[in-house]
N, C-alpha and C positions, 0 to 999 in steps of 0.2 A: 504493500500500500504506500509507504513513504517513497519508495523508488518511483512509482508512477507519478506521484505528486511532484517530485523533483524533475522528472522528465517533462511534465506539463509546464512547469515554471520555466524550464530552459527553452522549450519550444515557443512559449509565449514571449520570452525575452528576445529570442531570435527573430520572431515575426515583428515585434515592436522595433527592433534595431533596423530591420529591413525597411519597414514603413518610414521610419525617420530618415534613413539615408536616401530613399527614393524621393521623399518630399523635399529634402535639401537640394538634391540634384535638379528636380523640376523647378524649384524656386530660383536657384542661382543660374540655372541654364536659361530659363525664360527671361530673367532680368538681364543676363549677359547678352542674349540675343536682342532684346529691346534696346539696350545701350549701344550695341554694335550698329543697329539700324539707325538710331538717333544720330550717331557720329557720322555715318555715311550720308545721312540726309543733310547734316550741317555742311559737310564738305561739298556735296552736290549743289546746295543752295548758294554757297559762296562762289562756286564756279559759275553758277547761273547769273550772279550779280556782276561778275567781271566780263563775261561774254555778252556782246549785244544780242538782243532778242530774248527769248525765254524758252526754257525746256518744256516739252509737252508733258501733260498729265500732272502738273502741280507738284505737290509734296511727294507723290509716288515717283514721279520722274526725277526729282532731286535725289531721293534715296537710291533709285536705280543708277543714276549718274555717279553717285558717290561709290556705290559698290563696284560697278563695272569700271569706273575711273580708277579706283584703288587697284584693281586687278591689272589694268592697262599700265598704270604708273609703275607698279612693282615689276612688271615684265620689261618695261623700257629702261628704267633707271635704277632698278634694284630697291631693296628695302633698307632704308637708312633713316636716321632721325627718329623722333618720338612716334610712338603708336599709342593711340588712346582707344580703349575698349576693343583692341584688336584691329583697328583701322590705322594704317600708316599715314600720318598726316601729310607730309610733304609729297611723297609719291602719289598718294590718293588725290590731292589737290591738283597736281600736274596732270594726272590721267583724267580727272573729271573736267579740267579745262580743255584738254584735247577732245574729249567726247562731246562736250557742250559746243565747242567750236565746229566740230564736224556735223553735229545735228543742226546747228544754225545754218551752215552752208547748204545742207540738204534741204532744209525747209525753205530757204530763199530760192534755191534752184527750182524746187517744186512749185512755188508760187509764181515764179517768173514764167515757167512753161505753161501753166494754166492760164495766166493772164494774156499770153500772146495768141492763144487758140481762138 
Protein backbone atom coordinates (compact mmCIF):
# COMPACT_ATOMS: atom_id res chain seq x y z
CA UNK A 1 0.00 0.00 0.00
CA UNK A 2 2.65 2.64 0.88
CA UNK A 3 4.65 1.69 -2.23
CA UNK A 4 1.61 2.42 -4.42
CA UNK A 5 1.14 5.77 -2.71
CA UNK A 6 4.79 6.70 -3.31
CA UNK A 7 4.45 5.68 -6.95
CA UNK A 8 1.32 7.81 -7.39
CA UNK A 9 3.03 10.81 -5.78
CA UNK A 10 6.06 10.41 -8.05
CA UNK A 11 3.87 10.11 -11.17
CA UNK A 12 1.89 13.16 -10.03
CA UNK A 13 5.08 15.19 -9.53
CA UNK A 14 6.37 14.08 -12.92
CA UNK A 15 3.14 15.15 -14.63
CA UNK A 16 3.20 18.47 -12.75
CA UNK A 17 6.82 19.11 -13.78
CA UNK A 18 5.97 18.29 -17.38
CA UNK A 19 2.99 20.66 -17.38
CA UNK A 20 5.02 23.47 -15.83
CA UNK A 21 7.86 23.05 -18.33
CA UNK A 22 5.44 22.99 -21.27
CA UNK A 23 3.68 26.11 -20.02
CA UNK A 24 7.00 27.96 -19.63
CA UNK A 25 8.06 26.87 -23.11
CA UNK A 26 4.79 28.06 -24.64
CA UNK A 27 4.85 31.35 -22.77
CA UNK A 28 8.43 32.29 -23.51
CA UNK A 29 8.25 30.85 -27.01
CA UNK A 30 5.19 32.90 -27.91
CA UNK A 31 6.55 36.02 -26.24
CA UNK A 32 9.85 35.55 -28.08
CA UNK A 33 8.02 35.16 -31.38
CA UNK A 34 5.94 38.28 -30.72
CA UNK A 35 9.05 40.31 -29.85
CA UNK A 36 10.84 38.99 -32.95
CA UNK A 37 7.92 40.07 -35.15
CA UNK A 38 7.73 43.43 -33.40
CA UNK A 39 11.41 44.12 -34.04
CA UNK A 40 11.09 43.04 -37.67
CA UNK A 41 8.09 45.34 -38.03
CA UNK A 42 10.04 48.28 -36.59
CA UNK A 43 12.92 47.69 -38.99
CA UNK A 44 10.51 47.39 -41.94
CA UNK A 45 8.69 50.56 -40.85
CA UNK A 46 11.98 52.49 -40.60
CA UNK A 47 12.95 51.30 -44.08
CA UNK A 48 9.52 52.38 -45.33
CA UNK A 49 10.12 55.87 -43.90
CA UNK A 50 13.46 56.21 -45.70
CA UNK A 51 12.39 54.93 -49.14
CA UNK A 52 9.98 57.13 -51.13
CA UNK A 53 6.53 55.60 -51.56
CA UNK A 54 5.05 53.11 -49.14
CA UNK A 55 5.13 49.40 -48.61
CA UNK A 56 1.98 47.50 -49.49
CA UNK A 57 -0.23 45.91 -46.81
CA UNK A 58 0.49 48.38 -44.00
CA UNK A 59 1.94 46.93 -40.80
CA UNK A 60 1.88 43.39 -42.20
CA UNK A 61 4.01 44.56 -45.13
CA UNK A 62 6.42 46.26 -42.71
CA UNK A 63 6.80 43.01 -40.73
CA UNK A 64 7.38 41.05 -43.95
CA UNK A 65 9.89 43.66 -45.16
CA UNK A 66 11.73 43.41 -41.86
CA UNK A 67 11.80 39.61 -41.87
CA UNK A 68 12.74 39.19 -45.52
CA UNK A 69 15.04 42.21 -45.33
CA UNK A 70 16.89 40.67 -42.40
CA UNK A 71 17.39 37.51 -44.37
CA UNK A 72 18.59 39.46 -47.44
CA UNK A 73 20.89 41.66 -45.36
CA UNK A 74 22.51 38.75 -43.56
CA UNK A 75 23.06 36.95 -46.88
CA UNK A 76 24.62 40.03 -48.49
CA UNK A 77 26.73 41.58 -45.74
CA UNK A 78 26.83 38.92 -43.04
CA UNK A 79 25.65 39.02 -39.46
CA UNK A 80 27.44 41.65 -37.45
CA UNK A 81 26.52 44.30 -34.96
CA UNK A 82 23.79 44.05 -32.38
CA UNK A 83 20.79 41.78 -32.67
CA UNK A 84 17.62 42.54 -30.77
CA UNK A 85 15.13 39.71 -30.18
CA UNK A 86 16.93 37.61 -32.79
CA UNK A 87 16.79 40.25 -35.53
CA UNK A 88 20.19 41.62 -36.62
CA UNK A 89 19.62 45.38 -36.65
CA UNK A 90 22.16 46.70 -39.19
CA UNK A 91 21.93 43.90 -41.79
CA UNK A 92 18.16 43.79 -41.28
CA UNK A 93 17.80 47.50 -41.94
CA UNK A 94 20.05 47.35 -45.02
CA UNK A 95 18.14 44.38 -46.40
CA UNK A 96 14.77 46.00 -45.65
CA UNK A 97 15.95 49.16 -47.47
CA UNK A 98 16.91 47.08 -50.50
CA UNK A 99 13.58 45.27 -50.44
CA UNK A 100 11.54 48.46 -49.96
CA UNK A 101 13.44 50.18 -52.77
CA UNK A 102 12.89 47.22 -55.11
CA UNK A 103 9.19 47.12 -54.25
CA UNK A 104 8.83 50.86 -54.86
CA UNK A 105 10.50 50.48 -58.28
CA UNK A 106 8.18 47.60 -59.18
CA UNK A 107 5.15 49.56 -58.02
CA UNK A 108 6.16 52.65 -60.03
CA UNK A 109 6.86 50.58 -63.12
CA UNK A 110 3.49 48.82 -62.75
CA UNK A 111 1.63 52.12 -62.40
CA UNK A 112 3.49 53.61 -65.35
CA UNK A 113 2.57 50.78 -67.72
CA UNK A 114 -1.07 50.81 -66.67
CA UNK A 115 -1.31 54.57 -67.14
CA UNK A 116 0.02 54.44 -70.71
CA UNK A 117 -2.43 51.79 -71.93
